[in-house]
PQR file with spaces between the fields and no chain letter, atoms N, CA, C, O and H, PARSE charges and radii, in Angstrom:
ATOM       1  N    MET     1      97.444  225.299  143.601 -0.4000 1.5000
ATOM       2  CA   MET     1      98.814  225.783  142.475 -0.0000 2.0000
ATOM       3  C    MET     1      99.667  224.900  143.481  0.5500 1.7000
ATOM       4  O    MET     1      99.665  224.746  144.702 -0.5500 1.4000
ATOM       5  N    ARG     2     100.528  224.297  142.225 -0.4000 1.5000
ATOM       6  CA   ARG     2     101.728  223.390  142.739 -0.0000 2.0000
ATOM       7  C    ARG     2     102.838  223.557  141.858  0.5500 1.7000
ATOM       8  O    ARG     2     102.674  223.242  140.679 -0.5500 1.4000
ATOM       9  H    ARG     2     100.529  224.422  141.233  0.4000 1.0000
ATOM      10  N    PRO     3     103.925  223.993  142.229 -0.5600 1.5000
ATOM      11  CA   PRO     3     105.078  223.920  141.585  0.2800 2.0000
ATOM      12  C    PRO     3     105.471  222.817  141.091  0.5500 1.7000
ATOM      13  O    PRO     3     105.276  221.793  141.747 -0.5500 1.4000
ATOM      14  N    ILE     4     106.061  222.755  139.935 -0.4000 1.5000
ATOM      15  CA   ILE     4     106.737  221.557  139.097 -0.0000 2.0000
ATOM      16  C    ILE     4     107.657  221.560  138.488  0.5500 1.7000
ATOM      17  O    ILE     4     107.937  220.692  137.662 -0.5500 1.4000
ATOM      18  H    ILE     4     106.219  223.587  139.402  0.4000 1.0000
ATOM      19  N    GLU     5     108.565  222.870  138.851 -0.4000 1.5000
ATOM      20  CA   GLU     5     110.321  223.087  138.290 -0.0000 2.0000
ATOM      21  C    GLU     5     110.545  224.666  139.146  0.5500 1.7000
ATOM      22  O    GLU     5     109.646  225.477  139.368 -0.5500 1.4000
ATOM      23  H    GLU     5     108.337  223.576  139.522  0.4000 1.0000
ATOM      24  N    LEU     6     111.778  224.782  139.469 -0.4000 1.5000
ATOM      25  CA   LEU     6     112.603  225.902  139.814 -0.0000 2.0000
ATOM      26  C    LEU     6     113.255  226.016  138.787  0.5500 1.7000
ATOM      27  O    LEU     6     113.775  225.046  138.235 -0.5500 1.4000
ATOM      28  H    LEU     6     112.508  224.124  139.288  0.4000 1.0000
ATOM      29  N    LYS     7     113.350  227.393  138.293 -0.4000 1.5000
ATOM      30  CA   LYS     7     114.498  228.307  137.641 -0.0000 2.0000
ATOM      31  C    LYS     7     115.375  228.751  138.353  0.5500 1.7000
ATOM      32  O    LYS     7     115.031  229.370  139.360 -0.5500 1.4000
ATOM      33  H    LYS     7     112.928  228.180  138.741  0.4000 1.0000
ATOM      34  N    TRP     8     116.742  228.579  138.062 -0.4000 1.5000
ATOM      35  CA   TRP     8     117.809  229.060  138.924 -0.0000 2.0000
ATOM      36  C    TRP     8     118.024  230.408  138.127  0.5500 1.7000
ATOM      37  O    TRP     8     117.591  230.642  136.999 -0.5500 1.4000
ATOM      38  H    TRP     8     117.022  228.075  137.245  0.4000 1.0000
ATOM      39  N    GLN     9     118.692  231.159  138.840 -0.4000 1.5000
ATOM      40  CA   GLN     9     119.116  232.470  138.247 -0.0000 2.0000
ATOM      41  C    GLN     9     119.915  232.519  137.241  0.5500 1.7000
ATOM      42  O    GLN     9     119.920  233.525  136.532 -0.5500 1.4000
ATOM      43  H    GLN     9     119.043  230.968  139.756  0.4000 1.0000
ATOM      44  N    ASP    10     120.777  231.410  136.968 -0.4000 1.5000
ATOM      45  CA   ASP    10     121.666  231.090  135.991 -0.0000 2.0000
ATOM      46  C    ASP    10     121.010  230.316  134.625  0.5500 1.7000
ATOM      47  O    ASP    10     121.651  229.876  133.671 -0.5500 1.4000
ATOM      48  H    ASP    10     120.773  230.592  137.544  0.4000 1.0000
ATOM      49  N    GLY    11     119.486  230.284  134.830 -0.4000 1.5000
ATOM      50  CA   GLY    11     118.437  229.626  133.740 -0.0000 2.0000
ATOM      51  C    GLY    11     118.516  228.104  134.004  0.5500 1.7000
ATOM      52  O    GLY    11     117.724  227.364  133.420 -0.5500 1.4000
ATOM      53  H    GLY    11     118.965  230.641  135.605  0.4000 1.0000
ATOM      54  N    GLU    12     119.544  227.544  134.960 -0.4000 1.5000
ATOM      55  CA   GLU    12     119.167  225.993  135.143 -0.0000 2.0000
ATOM      56  C    GLU    12     117.736  225.855  135.543  0.5500 1.7000
ATOM      57  O    GLU    12     117.094  226.852  135.873 -0.5500 1.4000
ATOM      58  H    GLU    12     120.188  228.145  135.435  0.4000 1.0000
ATOM      59  N    VAL    13     117.290  224.847  135.529 -0.4000 1.5000
ATOM      60  CA   VAL    13     116.391  224.293  135.778 -0.0000 2.0000
ATOM      61  C    VAL    13     115.813  222.968  135.997  0.5500 1.7000
ATOM      62  O    VAL    13     115.564  222.071  135.192 -0.5500 1.4000
ATOM      63  H    VAL    13     117.811  224.037  135.261  0.4000 1.0000
ATOM      64  N    TYR    14     115.630  223.052  137.465 -0.4000 1.5000
ATOM      65  CA   TYR    14     115.190  221.800  138.543 -0.0000 2.0000
ATOM      66  C    TYR    14     114.172  221.047  138.459  0.5500 1.7000
ATOM      67  O    TYR    14     113.151  221.598  138.868 -0.5500 1.4000
ATOM      68  H    TYR    14     115.833  223.780  138.119  0.4000 1.0000
ATOM      69  N    LEU    15     114.035  219.966  138.078 -0.4000 1.5000
ATOM      70  CA   LEU    15     112.243  219.459  138.098 -0.0000 2.0000
ATOM      71  C    LEU    15     111.931  219.211  139.945  0.5500 1.7000
ATOM      72  O    LEU    15     112.824  218.814  140.693 -0.5500 1.4000
ATOM      73  H    LEU    15     114.865  219.518  137.745  0.4000 1.0000
ATOM      74  N    ILE    16     110.917  219.442  140.288 -0.4000 1.5000
ATOM      75  CA   ILE    16     110.257  218.956  141.256 -0.0000 2.0000
ATOM      76  C    ILE    16     110.064  217.509  141.280  0.5500 1.7000
ATOM      77  O    ILE    16     109.610  217.159  140.191 -0.5500 1.4000
ATOM      78  H    ILE    16     110.191  219.764  139.681  0.4000 1.0000
ATOM      79  N    ASP    17     110.207  216.628  141.994 -0.4000 1.5000
ATOM      80  CA   ASP    17     110.088  215.307  141.947 -0.0000 2.0000
ATOM      81  C    ASP    17     108.506  215.051  142.701  0.5500 1.7000
ATOM      82  O    ASP    17     107.585  214.427  142.173 -0.5500 1.4000
ATOM      83  H    ASP    17     110.575  216.912  142.879  0.4000 1.0000
ATOM      84  N    ARG    18     108.465  215.800  144.263 -0.4000 1.5000
ATOM      85  CA   ARG    18     107.196  215.746  144.724 -0.0000 2.0000
ATOM      86  C    ARG    18     107.196  216.906  145.361  0.5500 1.7000
ATOM      87  O    ARG    18     108.208  217.600  145.461 -0.5500 1.4000
ATOM      88  H    ARG    18     109.213  216.306  144.692  0.4000 1.0000
ATOM      89  N    VAL    19     106.160  217.188  145.803 -0.4000 1.5000
ATOM      90  CA   VAL    19     105.461  218.430  146.471 -0.0000 2.0000
ATOM      91  C    VAL    19     105.042  217.448  148.005  0.5500 1.7000
ATOM      92  O    VAL    19     104.031  216.751  147.915 -0.5500 1.4000
ATOM      93  H    VAL    19     105.338  216.624  145.721  0.4000 1.0000
ATOM      94  N    ARG    20     105.719  217.428  149.173 -0.4000 1.5000
ATOM      95  CA   ARG    20     105.577  216.450  150.589 -0.0000 2.0000
ATOM      96  C    ARG    20     104.278  217.463  151.246  0.5500 1.7000
ATOM      97  O    ARG    20     103.139  217.006  151.345 -0.5500 1.4000
ATOM      98  H    ARG    20     106.540  217.994  149.246  0.4000 1.0000
ATOM      99  N    PHE    21     104.572  218.686  151.614 -0.4000 1.5000
ATOM     100  CA   PHE    21     103.860  219.297  152.162 -0.0000 2.0000
ATOM     101  C    PHE    21     103.535  220.775  151.635  0.5500 1.7000
ATOM     102  O    PHE    21     104.336  221.313  150.870 -0.5500 1.4000
ATOM     103  H    PHE    21     105.497  219.057  151.534  0.4000 1.0000
ATOM     104  N    ALA    22     102.087  221.591  152.133 -0.4000 1.5000
ATOM     105  CA   ALA    22     102.016  223.121  151.588 -0.0000 2.0000
ATOM     106  C    ALA    22     101.310  223.516  152.822  0.5500 1.7000
ATOM     107  O    ALA    22     100.177  223.100  153.062 -0.5500 1.4000
ATOM     108  H    ALA    22     101.437  221.154  152.755  0.4000 1.0000
ATOM     109  N    GLU    23     102.041  224.419  153.723 -0.4000 1.5000
ATOM     110  CA   GLU    23     101.442  225.432  154.821 -0.0000 2.0000
ATOM     111  C    GLU    23     101.877  226.732  154.903  0.5500 1.7000
ATOM     112  O    GLU    23     102.766  227.187  154.184 -0.5500 1.4000
ATOM     113  H    GLU    23     102.962  224.758  153.529  0.4000 1.0000
ATOM     114  N    ARG    24     101.155  227.490  155.941 -0.4000 1.5000
ATOM     115  CA   ARG    24     101.902  228.595  155.854 -0.0000 2.0000
ATOM     116  C    ARG    24     102.841  228.646  157.035  0.5500 1.7000
ATOM     117  O    ARG    24     102.570  227.975  158.030 -0.5500 1.4000
ATOM     118  H    ARG    24     100.432  227.120  156.525  0.4000 1.0000
ATOM     119  N    ALA    25     104.075  229.498  156.989 -0.4000 1.5000
ATOM     120  CA   ALA    25     105.338  228.900  157.262 -0.0000 2.0000
ATOM     121  C    ALA    25     106.024  230.512  157.299  0.5500 1.7000
ATOM     122  O    ALA    25     105.881  231.276  156.344 -0.5500 1.4000
ATOM     123  H    ALA    25     104.295  230.043  156.180  0.4000 1.0000
ATOM     124  N    PRO    26     106.772  230.885  158.529 -0.5600 1.5000
ATOM     125  CA   PRO    26     107.498  232.104  158.319  0.2800 2.0000
ATOM     126  C    PRO    26     108.453  231.774  157.516  0.5500 1.7000
ATOM     127  O    PRO    26     108.846  230.610  157.437 -0.5500 1.4000
ATOM     128  N    ALA    27     109.160  233.155  156.523 -0.4000 1.5000
ATOM     129  CA   ALA    27     110.228  232.824  155.791 -0.0000 2.0000
ATOM     130  C    ALA    27     111.201  233.727  156.503  0.5500 1.7000
ATOM     131  O    ALA    27     110.707  234.723  157.031 -0.5500 1.4000
ATOM     132  H    ALA    27     108.841  234.100  156.587  0.4000 1.0000
ATOM     133  N    ARG    28     112.402  233.560  156.600 -0.4000 1.5000
ATOM     134  CA   ARG    28     113.661  234.482  156.920 -0.0000 2.0000
ATOM     135  C    ARG    28     113.791  235.641  156.033  0.5500 1.7000
ATOM     136  O    ARG    28     114.345  236.529  156.680 -0.5500 1.4000
ATOM     137  H    ARG    28     112.804  232.751  156.171  0.4000 1.0000
ATOM     138  N    VAL    29     113.520  236.041  154.807 -0.4000 1.5000
ATOM     139  CA   VAL    29     113.568  236.665  154.065 -0.0000 2.0000
ATOM     140  C    VAL    29     112.192  237.634  154.004  0.5500 1.7000
ATOM     141  O    VAL    29     112.181  238.695  153.380 -0.5500 1.4000
ATOM     142  H    VAL    29     113.069  235.319  154.281  0.4000 1.0000
ATOM     143  N    SER    30     111.100  237.141  154.701 -0.4000 1.5000
ATOM     144  CA   SER    30     109.932  238.062  154.616 -0.0000 2.0000
ATOM     145  C    SER    30     109.299  238.245  155.504  0.5500 1.7000
ATOM     146  O    SER    30     109.045  237.380  156.342 -0.5500 1.4000
ATOM     147  H    SER    30     111.108  236.279  155.208  0.4000 1.0000
ATOM     148  N    ALA    31     108.818  239.629  155.542 -0.4000 1.5000
ATOM     149  CA   ALA    31     107.580  240.124  156.799 -0.0000 2.0000
ATOM     150  C    ALA    31     106.435  239.350  156.909  0.5500 1.7000
ATOM     151  O    ALA    31     105.935  239.085  158.002 -0.5500 1.4000
ATOM     152  H    ALA    31     109.025  240.333  154.862  0.4000 1.0000
ATOM     153  N    ILE    32     105.913  238.906  155.671 -0.4000 1.5000
ATOM     154  CA   ILE    32     104.396  238.411  155.704 -0.0000 2.0000
ATOM     155  C    ILE    32     104.459  236.802  156.000  0.5500 1.7000
ATOM     156  O    ILE    32     105.518  236.234  156.267 -0.5500 1.4000
ATOM     157  H    ILE    32     106.320  239.121  154.783  0.4000 1.0000
ATOM     158  N    LEU    33     103.446  236.271  155.936 -0.4000 1.5000
ATOM     159  CA   LEU    33     103.511  234.681  156.293 -0.0000 2.0000
ATOM     160  C    LEU    33     103.396  233.972  154.770  0.5500 1.7000
ATOM     161  O    LEU    33     102.400  234.361  154.161 -0.5500 1.4000
ATOM     162  H    LEU    33     102.586  236.733  155.719  0.4000 1.0000
ATOM     163  N    PRO    34     103.917  233.367  154.316 -0.5600 1.5000
ATOM     164  CA   PRO    34     104.215  232.774  152.820  0.2800 2.0000
ATOM     165  C    PRO    34     103.484  231.557  152.922  0.5500 1.7000
ATOM     166  O    PRO    34     103.051  231.330  154.052 -0.5500 1.4000
ATOM     167  N    ILE    35     103.225  230.693  152.021 -0.4000 1.5000
ATOM     168  CA   ILE    35     103.094  229.478  151.966 -0.0000 2.0000
ATOM     169  C    ILE    35     103.974  228.666  151.301  0.5500 1.7000
ATOM     170  O    ILE    35     104.267  228.604  150.107 -0.5500 1.4000
ATOM     171  H    ILE    35     103.576  230.878  151.103  0.4000 1.0000
ATOM     172  N    ARG    36     104.539  227.741  152.742 -0.4000 1.5000
ATOM     173  CA   ARG    36     105.821  227.461  152.192 -0.0000 2.0000
ATOM     174  C    ARG    36     105.946  225.885  151.654  0.5500 1.7000
ATOM     175  O    ARG    36     105.754  225.063  152.551 -0.5500 1.4000
ATOM     176  H    ARG    36     104.300  227.791  153.712  0.4000 1.0000
ATOM     177  N    TYR    37     106.186  225.428  150.571 -0.4000 1.5000
ATOM     178  CA   TYR    37     105.873  224.307  149.771 -0.0000 2.0000
ATOM     179  C    TYR    37     107.113  223.470  150.482  0.5500 1.7000
ATOM     180  O    TYR    37     108.199  224.048  150.449 -0.5500 1.4000
ATOM     181  H    TYR    37     106.342  226.095  149.842  0.4000 1.0000
ATOM     182  N    THR    38     107.075  222.279  151.067 -0.4000 1.5000
ATOM     183  CA   THR    38     108.157  221.223  151.458 -0.0000 2.0000
ATOM     184  C    THR    38     108.100  220.232  149.979  0.5500 1.7000
ATOM     185  O    THR    38     107.130  219.538  149.675 -0.5500 1.4000
ATOM     186  H    THR    38     106.193  221.809  151.093  0.4000 1.0000
ATOM     187  N    CYS    39     109.559  220.371  149.048 -0.4000 1.5000
ATOM     188  CA   CYS    39     109.487  219.888  147.794 -0.0000 2.0000
ATOM     189  C    CYS    39     110.268  219.157  148.061  0.5500 1.7000
ATOM     190  O    CYS    39     110.807  219.458  149.126 -0.5500 1.4000
ATOM     191  H    CYS    39     110.347  220.935  149.295  0.4000 1.0000
ATOM     192  N    LEU    40     110.957  217.554  147.246 -0.4000 1.5000
ATOM     193  CA   LEU    40     111.845  217.023  146.916 -0.0000 2.0000
ATOM     194  C    LEU    40     112.329  217.293  145.808  0.5500 1.7000
ATOM     195  O    LEU    40     111.628  217.099  144.815 -0.5500 1.4000
ATOM     196  H    LEU    40     110.520  217.310  146.381  0.4000 1.0000
ATOM     197  N    ILE    41     113.616  217.798  145.668 -0.4000 1.5000
ATOM     198  CA   ILE    41     114.599  217.938  144.111 -0.0000 2.0000
ATOM     199  C    ILE    41     115.326  217.628  144.103  0.5500 1.7000
ATOM     200  O    ILE    41     116.184  218.061  144.872 -0.5500 1.4000
ATOM     201  H    ILE    41     114.186  217.956  146.474  0.4000 1.0000
ATOM     202  N    GLY    42     115.617  216.472  143.093 -0.4000 1.5000
ATOM     203  CA   GLY    42     116.951  215.422  143.244 -0.0000 2.0000
ATOM     204  C    GLY    42     117.042  214.650  144.339  0.5500 1.7000
ATOM     205  O    GLY    42     118.126  214.185  144.691 -0.5500 1.4000
ATOM     206  H    GLY    42     114.920  216.120  142.469  0.4000 1.0000
ATOM     207  N    GLY    43     115.965  214.440  144.965 -0.4000 1.5000
ATOM     208  CA   GLY    43     116.014  213.491  146.192 -0.0000 2.0000
ATOM     209  C    GLY    43     116.311  214.144  147.348  0.5500 1.7000
ATOM     210  O    GLY    43     116.541  213.539  148.395 -0.5500 1.4000
ATOM     211  H    GLY    43     115.085  214.818  144.679  0.4000 1.0000
ATOM     212  N    ARG    44     116.329  215.685  147.216 -0.4000 1.5000
ATOM     213  CA   ARG    44     116.705  216.281  148.670 -0.0000 2.0000
ATOM     214  C    ARG    44     115.584  217.347  148.658  0.5500 1.7000
ATOM     215  O    ARG    44     115.052  217.978  147.744 -0.5500 1.4000
ATOM     216  H    ARG    44     116.142  216.177  146.365  0.4000 1.0000
ATOM     217  N    GLU    45     115.359  217.315  150.444 -0.4000 1.5000
ATOM     218  CA   GLU    45     114.259  218.138  150.469 -0.0000 2.0000
ATOM     219  C    GLU    45     114.572  219.690  150.286  0.5500 1.7000
ATOM     220  O    GLU    45     115.742  219.968  150.549 -0.5500 1.4000
ATOM     221  H    GLU    45     115.790  216.802  151.186  0.4000 1.0000
ATOM     222  N    LYS    46     113.854  220.648  149.930 -0.4000 1.5000
ATOM     223  CA   LYS    46     113.984  222.320  149.666 -0.0000 2.0000
ATOM     224  C    LYS    46     112.580  222.714  149.930  0.5500 1.7000
ATOM     225  O    LYS    46     111.542  222.100  149.684 -0.5500 1.4000
ATOM     226  H    LYS    46     112.904  220.422  149.716  0.4000 1.0000
ATOM     227  N    TYR    47     112.760  223.814  150.457 -0.4000 1.5000
ATOM     228  CA   TYR    47     111.584  224.706  150.640 -0.0000 2.0000
ATOM     229  C    TYR    47     111.498  225.502  149.539  0.5500 1.7000
ATOM     230  O    TYR    47     112.492  225.850  148.901 -0.5500 1.4000
ATOM     231  H    TYR    47     113.603  224.313  150.658  0.4000 1.0000
ATOM     232  N    LEU    48     109.975  225.928  149.171 -0.4000 1.5000
ATOM     233  CA   LEU    48     109.772  227.035  148.170 -0.0000 2.0000
ATOM     234  C    LEU    48     108.749  228.044  148.629  0.5500 1.7000
ATOM     235  O    LEU    48     107.823  227.530  149.256 -0.5500 1.4000
ATOM     236  H    LEU    48     109.167  225.646  149.689  0.4000 1.0000
ATOM     237  N    TYR    49     108.710  228.817  148.537 -0.4000 1.5000
ATOM     238  CA   TYR    49     107.901  229.620  149.120 -0.0000 2.0000
ATOM     239  C    TYR    49     106.946  230.671  148.107  0.5500 1.7000
ATOM     240  O    TYR    49     107.414  231.067  147.040 -0.5500 1.4000
ATOM     241  H    TYR    49     109.462  229.235  148.027  0.4000 1.0000
ATOM     242  N    PHE    50     105.686  231.037  148.524 -0.4000 1.5000
ATOM     243  CA   PHE    50     104.622  231.870  147.574 -0.0000 2.0000
ATOM     244  C    PHE    50     104.270  232.462  148.539  0.5500 1.7000
ATOM     245  O    PHE    50     104.133  232.085  149.703 -0.5500 1.4000
ATOM     246  H    PHE    50     105.305  230.716  149.391  0.4000 1.0000
ATOM     247  N    GLU    51     104.010  234.060  147.747 -0.4000 1.5000
ATOM     248  CA   GLU    51     103.526  235.054  148.462 -0.0000 2.0000
ATOM     249  C    GLU    51     102.257  235.528  147.558  0.5500 1.7000
ATOM     250  O    GLU    51     102.218  236.266  146.574 -0.5500 1.4000
ATOM     251  H    GLU    51     104.121  234.366  146.801  0.4000 1.0000
ATOM     252  N    PRO    52     101.440  234.967  148.120 -0.5600 1.5000
ATOM     253  CA   PRO    52      99.811  235.131  147.361  0.2800 2.0000
ATOM     254  C    PRO    52      99.325  236.662  147.101  0.5500 1.7000
ATOM     255  O    PRO    52      98.495  236.959  146.242 -0.5500 1.4000
ATOM     256  N    GLU    53      99.922  237.528  147.912 -0.4000 1.5000
ATOM     257  CA   GLU    53      99.747  238.911  147.721 -0.0000 2.0000
ATOM     258  C    GLU    53     100.553  239.254  146.555  0.5500 1.7000
ATOM     259  O    GLU    53      99.895  239.592  145.571 -0.5500 1.4000
ATOM     260  H    GLU    53     100.597  237.286  148.609  0.4000 1.0000
ATOM     261  N    LYS    54     101.626  239.249  146.451 -0.4000 1.5000
ATOM     262  CA   LYS    54     102.293  239.750  145.387 -0.0000 2.0000
ATOM     263  C    LYS    54     102.481  238.506  143.983  0.5500 1.7000
ATOM     264  O    LYS    54     102.957  238.873  142.909 -0.5500 1.4000
ATOM     265  H    LYS    54     102.160  238.975  147.250  0.4000 1.0000
ATOM     266  N    MET    55     102.076  237.197  144.196 -0.4000 1.5000
ATOM     267  CA   MET    55     101.649  236.429  143.197 -0.0000 2.0000
ATOM     268  C    MET    55     103.262  236.263  142.771  0.5500 1.7000
ATOM     269  O    MET    55     103.750  236.651  141.710 -0.5500 1.4000
ATOM     270  H    MET    55     101.689  236.899  145.069  0.4000 1.0000
ATOM     271  N    GLN    56     103.997  235.559  143.912 -0.4000 1.5000
ATOM     272  CA   GLN    56     105.327  235.756  143.521 -0.0000 2.0000
ATOM     273  C    GLN    56     106.081  234.510  144.253  0.5500 1.7000
ATOM     274  O    GLN    56     105.508  234.034  145.233 -0.5500 1.4000
ATOM     275  H    GLN    56     103.601  235.244  144.774  0.4000 1.0000
ATOM     276  N    TRP    57     107.232  233.990  143.879 -0.4000 1.5000
ATOM     277  CA   TRP    57     107.498  232.618  144.268 -0.0000 2.0000
ATOM     278  C    TRP    57     109.234  233.247  144.549  0.5500 1.7000
ATOM     279  O    TRP    57     109.758  234.180  143.941 -0.5500 1.4000
ATOM     280  H    TRP    57     107.698  234.376  143.083  0.4000 1.0000
ATOM     281  N    PHE    58     109.705  232.606  145.384 -0.4000 1.5000
ATOM     282  CA   PHE    58     110.826  232.469  145.874 -0.0000 2.0000
ATOM     283  C    PHE    58     111.682  231.475  146.621  0.5500 1.7000
ATOM     284  O    PHE    58     111.029  230.643  147.250 -0.5500 1.4000
ATOM     285  H    PHE    58     109.280  231.848  145.879  0.4000 1.0000
ATOM     286  N    VAL    59     113.094  231.363  146.700 -0.4000 1.5000
ATOM     287  CA   VAL    59     113.716  230.443  147.462 -0.0000 2.0000
ATOM     288  C    VAL    59     114.474  230.986  148.509  0.5500 1.7000
ATOM     289  O    VAL    59     115.084  231.996  148.156 -0.5500 1.4000
ATOM     290  H    VAL    59     113.625  232.038  146.188  0.4000 1.0000
ATOM     291  N    GLU    60     114.654  230.634  149.762 -0.4000 1.5000
ATOM     292  CA   GLU    60     115.929  231.263  150.836 -0.0000 2.0000
ATOM     293  C    GLU    60     117.138  230.782  150.128  0.5500 1.7000
ATOM     294  O    GLU    60     117.124  229.716  149.512 -0.5500 1.4000
ATOM     295  H    GLU    60     114.159  229.814  150.049  0.4000 1.0000
ATOM     296  N    VAL    61     118.053  231.445  150.192 -0.4000 1.5000
ATOM     297  CA   VAL    61     119.408  230.986  149.613 -0.0000 2.0000
ATOM     298  C    VAL    61     120.411  230.760  150.799  0.5500 1.7000
ATOM     299  O    VAL    61     120.232  231.411  151.828 -0.5500 1.4000
ATOM     300  H    VAL    61     118.065  232.311  150.692  0.4000 1.0000
ATOM     301  N    ALA    62     121.208  230.086  150.736 -0.4000 1.5000
ATOM     302  CA   ALA    62     122.249  229.961  152.295 -0.0000 2.0000
ATOM     303  C    ALA    62     123.174  231.046  151.933  0.5500 1.7000
ATOM     304  O    ALA    62     123.569  231.167  150.773 -0.5500 1.4000
ATOM     305  H    ALA    62     121.354  229.557  149.900  0.4000 1.0000
ATOM     306  N    SER    63     123.545  231.857  152.901 -0.4000 1.5000
ATOM     307  CA   SER    63     124.597  232.599  152.927 -0.0000 2.0000
ATOM     308  C    SER    63     125.739  231.867  152.857  0.5500 1.7000
ATOM     309  O    SER    63     125.587  230.844  153.524 -0.5500 1.4000
ATOM     310  H    SER    63     123.224  231.758  153.843  0.4000 1.0000
ATOM     311  N    ALA    64     127.032  231.933  152.253 -0.4000 1.5000
ATOM     312  CA   ALA    64     128.388  231.423  152.098 -0.0000 2.0000
ATOM     313  C    ALA    64     128.915  232.158  153.441  0.5500 1.7000
ATOM     314  O    ALA    64     130.089  232.038  153.790 -0.5500 1.4000
ATOM     315  H    ALA    64     127.155  232.765  151.711  0.4000 1.0000
């Protein structure tokens, strides 16, 4: 399974240019060990996470 796009809360859709890595890595917002996808979105490296147990994708959002 590979992500192809990211739909943000406001409905904006961002295409994923490329998935560079997929690995088990800790997330700051989760107590489990999700799969972290290192992606290029708009030429910038971003992390997407997938929790297989919940079949749920998430993104860590930086606090302001």
